[in-house]
C-alpha positions in Angstrom: 12.3 -15.8 38.1 14.2 -15.5 34.9 17.9 -16.6 35.0 20.6 -14.1 34.4 22.3 -14.2 31.0 25.6 -16.0 31.1 28.6 -13.7 30.9 26.8 -10.5 31.4 28.5 -9.5 34.6 27.0 -6.6 36.5 25.4 -4.1 34.1 26.0 -0.4 34.5 23.3 2.0 35.5 22.4 2.6 31.8 22.4 -1.1 31.0 25.3 -0.7 28.5 27.6 -3.4 29.9 24.8 -6.0 30.0 23.6 -5.0 26.6 27.0 -5.3 25.0 27.8 -8.6 26.7 24.4 -10.4 26.2 24.4 -13.5 24.2 21.6 -15.7 22.9 21.6 -19.1 24.5 19.5 -22.3 24.2 17.4 -21.0 27.1 16.7 -17.5 25.6 13.0 -16.7 25.5 11.4 -14.3 23.1 9.0 -11.5 23.6 8.0 -9.1 20.9 5.6 -7.0 19.0 2.9 -7.9 16.6 1.8 -5.2 14.2 1.8 -4.0 10.6 4.0 -2.1 10.1 6.4 -2.2 13.0 9.6 -0.7 11.6 9.1 2.5 13.5 8.7 0.9 16.9 10.9 2.0 19.8 9.8 -1.0 21.9 12.8 -3.2 21.0 15.2 -0.5 22.1 13.4 0.0 25.4 12.8 -3.6 26.4 16.2 -5.0 25.3 18.0 -2.3 27.3 15.8 -3.2 30.3 16.4 -7.0 29.9 20.2 -6.3 29.7 20.2 -4.1 32.8 18.5 -6.8 34.9 20.4 -9.7 33.3 17.3 -11.4 32.1 17.7 -14.0 29.3 14.9 -12.5 27.2 15.0 -10.8 23.7 12.4 -8.4 22.2 11.8 -8.5 18.5 9.3 -6.6 16.3 7.4 -8.9 14.0 5.6 -7.4 11.0 2.4 -9.5 10.9 -0.1 -8.9 8.1 -3.7 -9.2 9.2 -4.2 -12.3 7.2 -1.4 -14.0 9.2 -2.5 -12.9 12.7 -4.0 -16.2 13.7 -0.9 -18.1 12.6 1.3 -15.7 14.6 -0.8 -16.1 17.7 -0.6 -19.9 17.4 3.2 -19.6 17.2 3.3 -18.0 20.7 2.7 -21.4 22.2 4.6 -23.4 19.7 7.8 -21.3 20.1 7.5 -20.8 23.9 7.2 -17.0 23.8 6.8 -15.2 27.1 4.5 -12.7 25.5 4.0 -10.0 23.0 2.8 -6.4 22.6 0.1 -5.8 20.1 -0.3 -2.7 18.0 -2.2 -1.4 15.0 -4.1 -3.0 13.3 -4.4 -6.0 15.6 -5.6 -4.7 19.0 -9.2 -5.7 18.5 -8.7 -8.5 16.0 -6.6 -10.5 18.4 -9.2 -10.7 21.1 -11.1 -13.8 19.9 -7.8 -15.6 19.3 -6.9 -15.5 23.0 -7.9 -17.8 25.9 -8.8 -15.0 28.3 -8.8 -11.3 28.9 -8.2 -9.6 32.2 -10.5 -6.8 33.6 -8.5 -4.0 31.9 -8.8 -5.5 28.4 -12.4 -6.3 28.8 -13.3 -2.8 29.9 -11.3 -1.2 27.0 -12.4 -3.8 24.5 -8.9 -4.1 23.0 -5.5 -5.8 23.8 -2.0 -4.4 23.6 -0.2 -7.0 25.6 -0.4 -10.9 25.7 1.0 -13.0 28.5 1.8 -16.6 27.7 1.2 -18.4 31.1 3.1 -21.4 32.3 0.3 -23.8 31.1 0.3 -22.2 27.6 -2.8 -20.1 28.1 -2.8 -16.8 26.3 -4.1 -13.9 28.4 -4.7 -10.5 27.0 -4.4 -7.2 28.9 -4.2 -3.5 28.0 -1.5 -1.3 29.5 -2.1 1.7 27.2 -4.5 3.6 29.4 -2.8 3.0 32.7 0.5 3.9 31.1 -1.0 7.2 29.9 -2.5 8.1 33.3 0.6 7.2 35.1 2.7 9.4 32.8 0.2 12.3 33.0 0.0 12.3 36.7 3.7 11.8 37.2 4.7 14.6 34.8 2.0 17.2 35.6 0.6 16.4 39.1 -2.9 16.8 37.7 -5.9 16.0 39.9 -8.1 13.8 37.6 -11.2 14.2 39.6 -11.1 17.9 39.2 -10.9 17.9 35.3 -13.3 18.5 32.6 -11.8 16.3 29.9 -12.0 16.7 26.1 -10.6 13.8 24.1 -9.9 14.4 20.3 -10.3 11.1 18.5 -12.3 8.0 19.1 -10.0 5.2 18.1 -8.3 2.5 20.2 -5.9 4.9 21.9 -8.8 7.2 22.8 -10.8 4.3 24.3 -7.9 3.0 26.4 -7.1 6.5 27.7 -10.8 7.4 28.4 -11.5 4.2 30.4 -8.4 4.6 32.4 -9.0 8.3 33.1 -12.5 7.4 34.3 -11.2 4.7 36.5 -8.6 7.1 37.8 -11.3 9.6 38.9 -12.2 11.7 35.9 -16.0 11.8 35.9 -16.7 14.3 33.0 -15.4 13.2 29.5 -16.3 14.7 26.2 -15.4 13.0 22.9 -14.8 14.8 19.6 -14.1 13.0 16.4 -14.2 13.7 12.6 -16.8 10.9 12.4 -19.5 11.8 15.0 -20.9 8.3 15.0 -17.6 7.0 16.4 -17.6 9.7 19.1 -21.1 8.6 20.1 -20.1 5.0 20.2 -17.1 5.7 22.5 -19.3 7.9 24.7 -21.8 5.0 25.0 -18.9 2.6 25.9 -17.8 5.0 28.7 -21.3 5.2 30.2 -20.6 2.7 32.9 -17.5 4.5 34.0 -18.1 8.3 33.6 -20.5 11.0 32.5 -19.5 10.9 28.8 -20.9 12.6 25.7 -20.1 13.1 22.1 -19.4 16.6 21.0 -21.1 17.7 17.7 -18.6 19.2 15.3 -20.3 22.6 15.4 -19.8 22.7 19.2 -16.1 21.8 19.3 -15.0 25.4 20.0 -17.4 25.6 22.9 -16.2 22.2 24.2 -12.6 23.4 24.2 -13.6 26.5 26.1 -15.3 24.4 28.8 -12.4 21.9 29.1 -9.6 21.9 31.6 -7.7 18.9 30.1 -7.4 18.5 26.3 -6.0 15.2 25.0 -5.1 14.6 21.3 -5.3 10.9 20.6 -5.2 11.4 16.8 -2.2 11.2 14.5 -2.5 14.9 13.6 0.8 16.6 14.1 2.8 13.4 13.7 5.9 13.4 11.4 5.9 14.0 8.5 3.0 16.4 9.1 4.5 18.1 12.1 3.1 21.5 11.3 -0.5 20.4 11.6 -2.7 20.8 14.6 -6.0 19.0 15.5 -7.7 22.3 16.2 -7.1 26.1 15.8 -4.4 27.2 18.2 -6.4 30.3 19.0 -8.9 28.1 20.8 -6.4 27.3 23.5 -7.1 29.2 26.8 -5.8 29.9 30.2 -6.1 27.0 32.7 -6.1 24.3 29.9 -3.7 21.4 30.3 -2.8 20.2 26.8 -1.7 16.6 26.3 -0.7 14.9 23.0 -0.1 11.2 22.5 2.1 11.8 19.5 5.8 11.4 20.3 7.2 11.9 16.8 8.1 14.7 17.2 8.5 14.8 20.9 7.0 18.3 21.0 4.1 18.7 18.4 2.9 22.0 17.1 -0.1 21.7 19.4 2.2 21.5 22.4 4.4 24.3 21.1 1.4 26.5 20.7 0.2 25.7 24.2 3.6 26.4 25.7 3.7 29.8 23.9 0.5 30.6 25.7 2.0 29.6 29.1 0.0 26.4 29.4 1.1 23.2 31.0 1.8 20.5 28.4 2.3 16.7 28.4 3.9 14.8 25.5 3.4 11.2 24.3 6.7 9.6 25.1 5.8 9.0 28.7 2.7 6.9 27.7 4.9 4.8 25.4 7.5 4.2 28.2 5.0 3.5 31.0 2.7 1.1 28.9 5.9 -0.7 28.0 7.0 -0.8 31.7 3.7 -2.3 32.8 4.0 -5.0 30.0 7.6 -5.7 31.1 6.4 -6.3 34.7 3.7 -8.7 33.6 6.2 -10.7 31.6 9.0 -10.8 34.1 7.5 -10.3 37.6 10.2 -7.7 38.1 9.9 -3.9 38.6 10.7 -2.2 35.3 13.7 0.2 35.1 11.5 3.0 33.8 14.2 5.7 33.7 16.5 3.4 31.7 13.7 2.5 29.3 12.9 6.2 28.7 16.6 6.9 28.0 16.8 4.0 25.6 13.7 5.4 23.7 15.3 8.8 23.6 18.5 7.4 22.3 16.7 5.5 19.6 14.8 8.6 18.5 18.0 10.6 18.4 19.8 7.9 16.3 16.8 7.8 14.0 16.9 11.6 13.5 20.6 11.6 13.0 20.3 8.8 10.4 17.7 10.8 8.5 19.8 14.0 8.5 22.9 12.2 7.2 
């Protein structure tokens, strides 16, 4: 178990006392984020608040790692005694051959978003994105996955993680729609061992929306600075459709606003961010993650970011 940080005292419920009193010592261990770019990440705010609240002598730092330097950065995990890192775009697939092992989750998804440095120096990759998404979705909406006809917009890494975890969670019918039909077909084929999955031809997208009970946007459409865009015409939304969007900048995308205006149940992207981070936190520390505190820290960071842009 990680030792408490000297001089932290007993942190308050929001972690503020521990955060203000934390100091870096000769025994401080690093965790962090490998991506390019990483300046937008909320993970440092979430994790450092959690470390402070639990009095753990760990610090989380976001490292901008260009693709050409990824192998060097991975080697540094052992050399610098890291506890682990999160991995984001564009490295989630490229990092796989640089690791010593993958767990079942990462193998099923085919990508890594978290690396654990074990005591013997082995680098083990896992993926908490999909489980974080499903945990958030069920927690916030109470949805019965087994009863859903799922339509996923997008076929990238996030779509793959979400789709695999939905299938493992009980969803048996998953349709994939993507601007590049070949990518949708590739993801559908990848899902074949887990669920009845198929690619939606572009000309049948409206029909697929009508048939769906759970619509999930995994694309970046609707993200700041293009917050007025939607991944499909709002008039296609219908009664009984649960609408989920992985975008969390803004917290409520136009797609979600349009769905709410029609009285539909909606689910935003912040919960996935928080829960995937909490699952990584638990792998690195062996301690239950303070999920509510991590969510509050992410919201505070978003509010500070917005305030800074408006000033």
